[in-house]
C-alpha positions in Angstrom: 45.8 187.3 1.6 46.4 185.4 4.7 47.5 181.6 4.9 43.9 180.7 5.4 42.9 182.4 2.2 45.6 180.8 0.2 44.4 177.5 1.2 40.7 178.5 0.4 41.7 179.7 -3.1 43.9 176.5 -3.9 41.2 174.2 -2.3 43.8 172.7 -0.2 43.4 171.7 3.5 44.6 174.7 5.7 47.1 172.1 7.9 48.3 170.6 4.2 49.5 174.3 3.5 51.2 174.5 6.8 52.8 171.3 6.3 54.1 172.5 3.3 55.2 175.7 5.1 57.3 173.6 7.5 58.9 171.3 5.1 60.0 174.4 2.7 57.6 173.1 -0.1 56.4 176.5 -0.1 58.1 179.4 0.6 57.5 181.3 3.6 55.3 184.7 3.3 56.1 188.3 3.9 55.6 189.0 7.8 53.3 191.4 8.5 53.2 191.0 12.3 54.4 189.0 14.8 52.3 185.9 14.0 50.9 187.5 10.4 52.1 186.6 7.2 51.1 187.7 3.6 50.7 185.2 0.8 50.9 186.4 -3.0 50.1 185.1 -6.2 53.5 183.1 -6.5 52.3 181.2 -3.6 49.0 179.9 -4.9 51.0 178.9 -8.0 53.3 176.8 -6.4 50.7 175.2 -4.2 48.3 174.4 -7.1 51.5 172.8 -8.6 52.0 170.9 -5.8 48.6 170.0 -5.5 48.3 168.7 -9.3 51.8 166.9 -8.5 50.4 165.4 -5.5 46.4 164.4 -6.3 46.9 163.7 -10.0 50.5 162.7 -10.5 50.3 160.8 -7.1 54.1 162.1 -6.8 55.1 161.2 -3.1 56.3 163.9 -0.9 59.9 163.0 -1.2 59.8 163.5 -5.0 58.1 167.1 -4.3 61.0 168.1 -2.0 63.5 167.1 -4.9 61.2 169.2 -7.5 60.8 172.3 -5.6 64.4 172.7 -4.9 65.5 171.3 -8.6 63.3 174.6 -9.4 64.2 177.0 -7.6 68.2 176.6 -8.0 68.9 178.5 -10.6 72.7 177.5 -10.9 71.3 174.4 -12.4 70.9 174.2 -16.8 67.0 173.5 -17.2 67.7 170.2 -18.7 69.4 169.2 -16.0 66.5 170.1 -13.6 64.1 168.1 -15.9 66.2 165.0 -15.7 66.5 165.2 -12.0 62.6 165.9 -11.9 62.1 162.9 -14.3 64.2 160.6 -12.0 62.1 161.8 -8.8 58.9 160.6 -10.4 60.3 157.5 -11.9 60.7 155.6 -8.4 62.0 152.0 -8.6 59.7 149.0 -8.9 60.7 146.4 -6.7 63.7 143.9 -7.7 63.8 146.2 -10.5 67.7 145.4 -10.6 67.5 142.1 -10.9 65.0 142.4 -14.1 66.5 145.4 -15.5 69.4 143.9 -18.0 67.2 141.2 -18.6 64.0 143.5 -19.9 66.7 145.9 -21.7 67.6 142.9 -23.8 64.4 142.5 -24.6 63.9 145.3 -26.8 63.5 148.5 -24.5 66.8 150.2 -25.7 65.9 149.1 -29.3 63.3 150.9 -29.4 64.7 154.1 -27.9 67.0 154.0 -30.4 64.8 153.0 -33.2 63.2 156.6 -32.8 66.3 158.4 -32.6 66.5 159.4 -28.6 70.2 159.6 -28.3 69.9 161.9 -25.5 68.9 159.5 -23.1 70.8 159.0 -19.7 72.3 155.5 -19.3 71.2 155.6 -15.9 67.6 157.5 -16.3 65.2 156.2 -13.7 62.3 156.2 -16.2 64.5 153.9 -18.7 65.3 151.3 -15.4 62.0 151.4 -14.5 60.5 151.2 -18.2 62.8 147.9 -18.4 61.8 146.6 -15.1 57.9 147.2 -16.1 58.4 145.2 -19.5 60.2 142.2 -17.7 57.9 142.1 -14.5 54.6 142.5 -16.2 54.8 142.8 -20.0 57.3 140.1 -20.6 55.9 137.4 -18.2 51.8 137.9 -18.7 51.3 140.0 -21.6 54.0 138.9 -23.8 55.6 142.4 -24.9 57.7 142.3 -27.6 59.9 144.3 -29.6 57.2 145.3 -32.4 54.9 146.2 -29.7 57.6 148.5 -27.7 58.8 149.9 -31.2 55.0 150.7 -31.8 54.6 152.5 -28.6 57.8 154.5 -28.7 56.8 156.1 -32.1 53.5 157.2 -30.5 55.7 158.6 -27.3 57.9 160.2 -30.1 55.3 162.1 -31.6 53.3 162.6 -28.5 56.2 164.5 -26.8 57.4 166.6 -29.9 53.9 167.9 -29.8 53.7 168.7 -25.8 57.0 170.5 -26.4 56.1 172.6 -29.2 53.4 173.7 -26.9 55.5 174.8 -24.1 55.1 178.8 -23.5 58.8 180.1 -23.6 57.5 183.4 -22.7 57.5 182.8 -19.5 60.8 183.0 -16.9 62.7 179.9 -16.0 60.3 178.8 -13.2 57.2 179.1 -14.4 58.6 177.1 -17.6 59.8 174.6 -15.5 56.5 174.5 -13.4 54.7 174.4 -16.3 56.7 171.2 -18.0 56.4 169.2 -14.4 52.6 169.7 -14.4 52.0 168.9 -17.8 54.3 165.6 -17.0 51.6 164.9 -14.3 48.3 166.0 -16.0 48.8 164.8 -19.6 50.0 161.5 -18.6 47.0 161.0 -16.2 44.5 162.4 -19.5 46.1 160.4 -22.1 45.6 156.8 -19.2 42.2 158.0 -18.8 41.3 158.6 -22.5 42.8 154.7 -22.8 40.7 153.4 -20.6 37.7 154.9 -22.3 38.8 153.9 -25.4 39.1 150.5 -23.9 35.6 150.5 -22.8 33.8 151.9 -25.8 35.9 149.3 -27.6 35.2 146.3 -25.6 31.1 147.5 -25.5 31.2 147.5 -29.2 32.7 144.1 -29.8 30.5 142.7 -27.1 27.5 143.9 -28.7 28.0 142.9 -32.1 29.2 139.4 -30.7 25.7 139.2 -29.5 24.0 139.8 -32.6 
């Protein structure tokens, strides 16, 4: 297919597709003429992965480059790639360093230890960001305590076990990694939206019962 057809099938603006090609986020097509290239299903899949990460996951372009480079580097073990992708999708908050140590002392590491997550890197970006979130918002506004952190860690543990059991390991390395990356963005958003809908339901129910 031509680049215009590729853009149409992925429902992505042609200008965006050309930008991804220029930046190396999308591999070049097969040249079949001086100014004519053909693209295949692999390009379409990659474009859909990029769209999911950008539009659903809100990943910045800089994170997209890290993700694409990591997936395409077959010399790196899959686990290393997933760690790099996790870091790219967990950018630091403002003043994160200032608050991280205090938040870790407020129960973040204890919650991680309680669910048996011994494989977490000390410098994992998600760990630092979680600590900053607890300190900047939860600790100051919502009084997020160790019991609440432990509860959410247990929910996350069950959710992650289930999600990993659903990964299609019959695909090749790149396909499996792409599925896991897109799942990180899509299922994270699905969970957040279900929470918002649930809050709307139970708050309406509480208001209705209080009005009786």
